N, C-alpha and C positions, 0 to 999 in steps of 0.2 A: 452514271447512266448504265443501267444493266440490261438495256433492251437487246443487246447482242446475244443474250441467253435465250431470247424468245424465237428460237429457230422455227417454231411452227408458223411464224409470220413470213418466213422466206418461201421461195419457190422450191429450190433444192438446197438442202443443208448438209449434204454428205452422201455417201454411197447408199442408195436405196432409201433415202430419207427425203420426204417431200412434205412441205407445209401448205398453207392455204394461199400463199403469195399475197398477203396483205400489202407488202411493199409496192407491188404493181398497182393495186387499187388506189393506194395513197398517191402514187405518181400521176394518176389521171383524176385526182380530186375526189375520190370516193372514200369517205371516212365514216359513213353512217348518218350524215346530215339528212334531215327530213324524216328520220325514223326514231321511234321510241322503242325501248326495250324494258321489259320487267323480268325480274328473277324472284321466284318464290322458293324459299328454303327456311332454315332456322333463323339466321340473323346475318348481320354485316357490320363492317367497321366504317361508318360514314365519315369519321374524322381522320382516316388514314391520309397521310400527306400526299400520296400519289392518286387518291380517289376523290377527295373532298372537292365539291363544287356545288354551285347553286342548282345544277340540274341532276345531281345525284340525290334522289329524294326517298326518304323512308315513308312508305305508305302505311305499313303495319309494323309497329315496333315489336320486338321480341320480348318475351318474359324470361328468357333463359339465354344468357350470353356465352354459354360454354362452346358454341360452335360458330361464333361470329367470324373467327379466322377463316373458316371454310368459305363463307360468303365473300370475304375479301379476296380469296384466291380466284373465285369465279369472276367477280367484278373486275379484277385486274386484267384477266385475259381479254375481256371485252372492252373495258372502259377506262383503264389506267390513262392518266391525263396527257401523256406525251409532252410533259413540261420540261424536258431536258434532263431529268434524273429519274432513277427507278425504271419502271416499265412503261411501255406504250401499248395501250389496248388497240386491238385490230379495228374496232369500231369506236375510236375515241371521240369522233365527232357527232355521236348520237345527240338528238335534241334533248332527250331525257333518259335516265336510267333509274328505274324504280325498284326499290327493295321491299320485299314483302315477307314477313315472318308467318310461317304456317302454324306456329305454336299457339299464338294468342287466341285465334278464333277457329282454328282448324283449316284443313286444306280447301274444302269447297268454298268457304267464306273468303279465304285469302285469294283464291283464283278469281272469284267474283269481283273482289275489290280491284284487282289488277285490270280486269276487263273494262272497268269504268274509265280507265285512263288510256286504253289502247285503241287504235283505229286500224282500218284495213291496211295491210302492208307492214304493220308493226310486229314485233317479235316478243313472244312470251316463253321464257325458259323455265321449265319445271325441273329444278335440281332436287328431285325427290325420288324415293324408291319405296316399295311396299312389299309386304310378305306374300310370297306365292307358296308353291309346294314345299312343305316342311319348314315354312317360314323363311325360305331363301328369297333374296331380294330380286324383285322384278320391276318393270316400269310402273309408275304411279297410276296409270289409267287402267291397270288390272282392277282397281277399285272402280265400281260402276259410276259413282257420283263424279269422280274425276274424268272418267271416259265421256260422260254426257256433257260436262262443261267444256271439255276439249272439242267435242264435235260442234257445240254451239259456237265456240270461238273461231274455229277454222271455217265454219259455214259463213261467218261474218268477215272473212278475209284476214284474220289474225294468224300469223305463222307460229305454231306451237312446236318447240323443240323440247324433248324430254329425255332424261337419262334412263337407260335400260336397266340399271341396277347392277350392283356388285355381288350377285348371287350365284354366278356360274350356272344359271338355269337355262335349259334348252326349251324355248317357247314353242318348238315343234312337237314337244312331248304331248301325249294324249291328255295329260292333266290340264293342258291349256286349250283344249279343243273349243270350249265355249267362248273363251277369250278371242280366239281367232275368228270364230263364226260371227262375232259382232260386226265384222267388216272393217272398213277403213274410216277412222274418225279424222283423218287429215294430219295427224301428228307425225313429226319426224323423230323417230326413236334412235338414240345414239348409244352405241356400245363403246367399250374401251379397247384400243388397239396399241400395238407397239410402235415406237418411233421408227425403228428400222424394220422394214418389210411389211408393216401394217398387218400383222397377225393379231388374232384375238388375244387379248390379255386373259390369262387363265381364269381370273375371277369374274370376268364380264359375262352377264347374261346375254344370250344370243338367240337367233331364230331367223330362218330363211325368209319369212314373210313379215315378221313383226319388228325386226330391227333393221333399219335402213342404211345407216351410215356409222362411221366410227371417227373418233378423234384420239389423239395420243392420251394414254392413260397409264403409262408404265413408269411413273416417278421421274419424268423428264420435262415437265412443263414448268417454265419459269413464270412467276407472277408475284403479286403482292401478298404479304402475310408470311407466316412460317418463320423464317429468319435464318435459314442455313446459308444464304448468300450475304445478307447484311442484316444486322439486328441492333437497332438503337431504341428498342421499346416497341410496344404494340401499334404505334401509329407511324413507325419508321422501320418496317421490316419487310424483307423480300426473300423469296425462296426459288429454288430450281427443281424442286421435287414434288410438285403438286401432281395428283394421280387419280386413277379410277375413272369411272364414268363421270365423276365430279369434274375432272379437268377436260374430259372429252366433250361434254355438253357445251361449255362456253366456246370451245374452238369452233364447233359447228354453228352455234348461234352467231358467232362473229362473222363467219362466212355468209350466213343468211343475211 
């Protein structure tokens, strides 16, 4: 049982360290039941011992397995089964957790596929980033097609959480004026912060109006995959050093 490492699920876990207090939600019976969640990125590990279940469903399979471990880290924060070993996802009682690869048919098609399975009140996590100024990473809806799909989703009651990107870009910069002028498409954009003090991680893209929340992103997030905590192969491995807007995104999605 490695769930003691998941201090982001506590209320206060040290001096100036605060988590989302999933512990309290569980104590009053809130585990995600009645909600569906989809995650779009490169791939996932559906057979991982701490993730596999009948309601962890691969909607779009990847054609490139090199980043499946990334998806396992994201899924573990949200959906790790709470079966007495390994990790315990903050929303481990979700009705369904859908995995979608953006590689196979592209991002717009992958998002559209996920929307076929989600209903008002469900959560769609965009674990993606795209190139902005000088190719530095910014939120995926900087791309207009993703922005439009996001607006359609939120207009229909689906909660979209997306990573702000690991590009250290300032979205208040004049370069992003047209991006800002599009208005509000309803997305919750998440930057990466530090466990202690909740400061911006140096690599995280940021912006006073475009980035709304942060989660821990400074190599302190315990979840499935990786292997620095325990490693008995790719289906039985755990880490304490998941990071970036990649780890921040699922923490916020779990709270949602």
